[in-house]
Residue frames as qw, qx, qy, qz and C-alpha x, y, z in Angstrom:
[[0.741, -0.535, -0.248, 0.322, -11.80, 4.60, 31.84],
 [0.082, 0.936, -0.203, 0.276, -9.87, 7.57, 33.13],
 [0.814, -0.010, -0.338, 0.473, -6.35, 6.76, 34.09],
 [0.372, -0.924, -0.031, 0.086, -5.17, 8.78, 37.14],
 [0.634, 0.524, -0.256, 0.507, -1.83, 10.50, 36.74],
 [0.207, -0.689, 0.419, -0.554, -1.65, 11.56, 40.37],
 [0.929, -0.189, -0.311, -0.073, -1.29, 7.95, 41.50],
 [0.402, -0.785, 0.458, -0.116, 0.84, 7.42, 44.56],
 [0.259, 0.478, -0.838, -0.040, 3.77, 4.96, 44.46],
 [0.364, -0.056, 0.846, -0.385, 1.92, 2.72, 46.89],
 [0.701, 0.421, 0.330, -0.473, -1.14, 2.56, 44.68],
 [0.500, 0.648, -0.488, -0.303, 0.99, 2.14, 41.60],
 [0.080, 0.365, -0.924, 0.079, 2.83, -0.91, 43.01],
 [0.490, 0.112, 0.725, -0.471, -0.35, -2.36, 44.60],
 [0.719, 0.523, 0.099, -0.447, -2.24, -2.18, 41.31],
 [0.386, 0.632, -0.639, -0.210, 0.85, -3.36, 39.30],
 [0.108, 0.263, -0.951, 0.118, 1.29, -6.51, 41.34],
 [0.465, 0.264, 0.734, -0.419, -2.43, -7.41, 41.63],
 [0.618, 0.647, 0.251, -0.370, -4.44, -6.28, 38.64],
 [0.513, 0.779, -0.322, -0.160, -1.45, -5.91, 36.36],
 [0.654, -0.496, 0.566, 0.080, 0.57, -8.97, 37.43],
 [0.879, 0.317, 0.330, 0.132, 0.69, -10.70, 34.02],
 [0.516, 0.794, -0.143, 0.289, 2.86, -8.15, 32.16],
 [0.309, -0.818, 0.445, -0.195, 4.99, -7.82, 35.31],
 [0.876, -0.186, 0.442, 0.060, 5.78, -11.55, 35.26],
 [0.783, 0.514, 0.170, 0.307, 6.99, -11.31, 31.66],
 [0.142, 0.918, -0.203, 0.311, 8.94, -8.11, 32.52],
 [0.594, -0.673, 0.434, -0.075, 10.63, -9.73, 35.48],
 [0.906, 0.054, 0.357, 0.220, 11.87, -12.57, 33.27],
 [0.531, 0.757, 0.036, 0.379, 13.20, -10.09, 30.71],
 [0.219, -0.912, 0.255, -0.236, 14.76, -8.08, 33.50],
 [0.792, -0.442, 0.412, 0.092, 16.60, -11.10, 34.84],
 [0.820, 0.365, 0.256, 0.359, 17.91, -11.80, 31.38],
 [0.269, 0.878, -0.078, 0.389, 19.13, -8.21, 31.08],
 [0.485, -0.784, 0.369, -0.116, 20.84, -8.44, 34.48],
 [0.893, -0.134, 0.378, 0.205, 22.48, -11.75, 33.46],
 [0.668, 0.585, 0.179, 0.423, 23.72, -10.05, 30.26],
 [0.553, -0.122, -0.144, 0.811, 25.38, -7.34, 32.34],
 [0.038, -0.602, -0.251, -0.757, 22.86, -4.51, 31.91],
 [0.203, -0.231, -0.612, 0.729, 22.30, -2.37, 34.96],
 [0.041, -0.743, -0.625, -0.235, 18.85, -0.93, 35.59],
 [0.070, 0.139, -0.182, 0.971, 17.98, 2.70, 36.34],
 [0.096, 0.569, 0.691, -0.436, 14.90, 4.10, 37.95],
 [0.039, -0.173, -0.354, -0.918, 12.50, 6.07, 35.79],
 [0.561, -0.368, -0.109, -0.733, 9.45, 7.38, 37.67],
 [0.763, -0.301, 0.433, -0.373, 7.98, 4.29, 39.44],
 [0.947, 0.304, -0.060, -0.089, 9.62, 1.91, 36.93],
 [0.645, -0.446, 0.508, 0.357, 12.75, -0.09, 36.46],
 [0.565, 0.788, -0.087, -0.228, 14.44, 0.89, 33.18],
 [0.724, -0.209, 0.511, 0.413, 16.94, -1.10, 31.09],
 [0.380, 0.788, -0.244, -0.417, 18.73, 0.18, 27.96],
 [0.637, -0.151, 0.673, 0.345, 20.17, -1.92, 25.17],
 [0.496, 0.355, 0.620, 0.494, 20.96, -1.36, 21.49],
 [0.029, 0.403, -0.069, -0.912, 20.09, 1.53, 19.24],
 [0.266, 0.161, -0.503, -0.806, 17.35, 2.47, 16.79],
 [0.258, -0.258, -0.910, -0.197, 14.51, 0.17, 17.96],
 [0.420, -0.555, -0.176, -0.697, 12.44, 2.32, 20.37],
 [0.155, -0.290, 0.733, -0.596, 11.06, 0.72, 23.51],
 [0.591, -0.295, -0.704, -0.261, 8.78, -1.70, 25.28],
 [0.318, -0.403, 0.533, -0.673, 7.19, -1.85, 28.64],
 [0.625, -0.171, -0.754, -0.105, 6.17, -4.90, 30.60],
 [0.580, -0.670, -0.442, 0.140, 4.49, -3.86, 33.78],
 [0.326, -0.919, 0.064, 0.210, 6.90, -1.84, 35.90],
 [0.636, -0.285, 0.457, 0.552, 9.81, -2.79, 33.65],
 [0.441, 0.851, -0.036, -0.284, 10.84, -0.47, 30.80],
 [0.726, -0.076, 0.476, 0.491, 13.15, -1.63, 28.00],
 [0.375, 0.903, 0.055, -0.202, 14.44, 1.00, 25.57],
 [0.745, 0.484, -0.081, 0.451, 17.18, 1.71, 23.19],
 [0.568, -0.290, -0.181, 0.749, 20.28, 3.40, 24.56],
 [0.136, -0.182, 0.029, 0.973, 19.95, 7.17, 24.96],
 [0.036, 0.598, 0.754, 0.268, 16.21, 7.05, 24.43],
 [0.034, -0.409, -0.017, -0.912, 14.54, 10.49, 24.39],
 [0.179, 0.053, 0.633, -0.751, 12.48, 11.59, 27.38],
 [0.612, 0.134, -0.098, -0.773, 9.34, 11.43, 25.28],
 [0.684, 0.102, -0.695, -0.197, 9.85, 7.71, 24.68],
 [0.265, 0.021, -0.821, 0.505, 10.55, 7.01, 28.30],
 [0.356, 0.082, 0.339, -0.867, 7.44, 9.00, 29.31],
 [0.690, 0.136, -0.392, -0.593, 5.41, 7.03, 26.71],
 [0.575, 0.051, -0.813, 0.080, 6.65, 3.61, 28.02],
 [0.009, -0.052, -0.697, 0.715, 5.90, 4.76, 31.63],
 [0.539, 0.073, 0.014, -0.839, 2.41, 5.61, 30.37],
 [0.701, 0.016, -0.644, -0.305, 1.97, 1.96, 29.33],
 [0.339, -0.015, -0.817, 0.466, 2.89, 1.02, 32.86],
 [0.284, 0.089, 0.397, -0.868, 0.17, 3.26, 34.17],
 [0.667, 0.070, -0.380, -0.637, -2.28, 1.72, 31.66],
 [0.553, 0.020, -0.831, 0.049, -1.38, -1.69, 33.11],
 [0.017, -0.020, -0.678, 0.734, -2.34, -0.45, 36.60],
 [0.461, 0.211, 0.234, -0.830, -5.83, 0.41, 35.41],
 [0.705, 0.245, -0.429, -0.508, -6.56, -2.07, 32.64],
 [0.626, -0.342, 0.655, -0.249, -5.21, -5.00, 34.67],
 [0.616, 0.003, 0.777, 0.127, -5.94, -8.39, 33.17],
 [0.594, 0.741, 0.302, -0.080, -7.27, -6.67, 29.96],
 [0.091, -0.829, 0.369, 0.409, -3.85, -5.03, 29.32],
 [0.423, -0.220, 0.773, 0.419, -2.32, -7.87, 27.25],
 [0.374, 0.470, 0.752, 0.271, -5.32, -8.01, 24.87],
 [0.132, 0.923, 0.343, -0.117, -6.35, -4.33, 24.91],
 [0.001, 0.956, -0.236, -0.173, -2.90, -2.78, 24.67],
 [0.474, -0.528, 0.642, 0.290, 0.14, -5.05, 24.55],
 [0.607, 0.200, 0.706, 0.305, -0.82, -7.24, 21.60],
 [0.417, 0.850, 0.315, 0.068, -2.32, -4.41, 19.49],
 [0.116, -0.927, 0.284, 0.214, 0.74, -2.24, 20.25],
 [0.500, -0.369, 0.706, 0.341, 3.20, -4.95, 19.26],
 [0.581, 0.451, 0.639, 0.225, 1.23, -5.81, 16.09],
 [0.215, 0.965, 0.127, -0.075, 1.09, -2.08, 15.21],
 [0.269, -0.789, 0.451, 0.318, 4.82, -1.65, 15.70],
 [0.487, -0.175, 0.772, 0.368, 5.84, -4.67, 13.59],
 [0.497, 0.645, 0.574, 0.083, 3.13, -4.08, 11.02],
 [0.154, 0.973, -0.035, -0.167, 4.26, -0.50, 10.45],
 [0.356, -0.638, 0.586, 0.349, 7.87, -1.67, 10.28],
 [0.551, 0.158, 0.761, 0.303, 7.07, -4.19, 7.60],
 [0.382, 0.830, 0.406, 0.013, 4.93, -1.71, 5.70],
 [0.049, -0.925, 0.228, 0.301, 7.70, 0.90, 5.87],
 [0.404, -0.391, 0.729, 0.391, 10.16, -1.64, 4.37],
 [0.403, 0.213, 0.834, 0.309, 7.96, -3.24, 1.70],
 [0.127, 0.664, 0.574, 0.463, 5.37, -0.54, 0.81],
 [0.273, -0.281, -0.336, 0.857, 6.34, 2.79, 2.36],
 [0.157, -0.171, -0.325, -0.917, 3.85, 4.63, 0.14],
 [0.522, -0.463, -0.634, -0.335, 1.04, 2.84, 1.99],
 [0.440, -0.290, -0.579, 0.622, 2.22, 3.95, 5.45],
 [0.135, -0.689, -0.301, -0.645, -0.35, 6.41, 6.66],
 [0.542, -0.785, -0.103, -0.282, -0.70, 8.49, 9.81],
 [0.012, 0.666, -0.613, 0.425, 1.48, 8.66, 12.91],
 [0.451, 0.017, -0.871, 0.195, 2.36, 5.71, 15.10],
 [0.013, -0.142, -0.639, 0.756, 0.72, 7.48, 18.06],
 [0.438, -0.112, -0.286, -0.845, -2.67, 7.83, 16.25],
 [0.568, -0.275, -0.769, -0.104, -3.94, 4.64, 17.89],
 [0.489, -0.752, -0.096, -0.432, -5.92, 5.37, 21.06],
 [0.876, -0.433, -0.093, 0.193, -3.69, 3.16, 23.30],
 [0.662, 0.144, -0.040, 0.734, -0.50, 4.79, 22.04],
 [0.005, -0.647, -0.071, -0.759, -1.86, 8.34, 22.34],
 [0.659, -0.692, -0.124, -0.268, -3.19, 7.62, 25.80],
 [0.858, -0.226, -0.116, 0.446, 0.18, 6.10, 26.90],
 [0.444, 0.349, -0.015, 0.825, 1.97, 9.24, 25.75],
 [0.236, -0.698, -0.124, -0.665, -0.50, 11.55, 27.37],
 [0.750, -0.635, -0.101, -0.153, -0.67, 9.87, 30.77],
 [0.836, -0.098, -0.107, 0.529, 3.05, 9.08, 30.91],
 [0.312, 0.433, -0.029, 0.845, 3.97, 12.69, 30.17],
 [0.416, -0.723, -0.097, -0.543, 1.43, 14.05, 32.68],
 [0.866, -0.471, -0.146, 0.078, 2.67, 11.68, 35.33],
 [0.737, 0.016, -0.079, 0.671, 6.40, 12.33, 34.74],
 [0.109, 0.616, 0.033, 0.780, 5.75, 16.13, 34.59],
 [0.623, -0.720, -0.077, -0.296, 4.19, 15.88, 38.06],
 [0.883, -0.275, -0.074, 0.374, 7.28, 13.94, 39.21],
 [0.551, 0.298, -0.007, 0.779, 9.63, 16.54, 37.71],
 [0.169, -0.734, -0.066, -0.655, 7.67, 19.41, 39.24],
 [0.770, -0.626, -0.090, -0.078, 7.68, 17.80, 42.64],
 [0.825, -0.082, -0.051, 0.557, 11.43, 17.27, 42.39],
 [0.297, 0.534, 0.024, 0.791, 11.95, 20.92, 41.45],
 [0.451, -0.754, -0.104, -0.466, 9.88, 22.05, 44.46],
 [0.862, -0.466, -0.099, 0.177, 11.98, 19.96, 46.82],
 [0.668, 0.290, -0.106, 0.677, 15.22, 21.54, 45.63],
 [0.373, -0.676, -0.293, 0.564, 16.53, 24.20, 48.08]]
């Protein structure tokens, strides 16, 4: 499946809250917890972004992005890419991307701690991680270009 990176905000939200509703429900619960804990969201692309802690990376849950404080742009683009995947994979997203991504993250973390010599390849070698980075970066580059063109 080819994920469109020229998706309009309308199509993004329509797909997110129909096909991709499951991750959004979990993300909304996490977002409420973040708000209750005093965290204030920011907008990143079409997503709602929360920051907390340091040194752990990021997660996406539908339109909700959760990252470490001062996350690099590449991580934010990557997590936004997972939000785009959610728009197109819909109900398959939890099984096709979310669970494998979570298992990969924690599996590599354990391996790095207990057997670092066995840690091979890059985290982004998995198709779903590489795709998230590619489509997230393409989408956000379009957003940044459009914002530059609008500036007087």
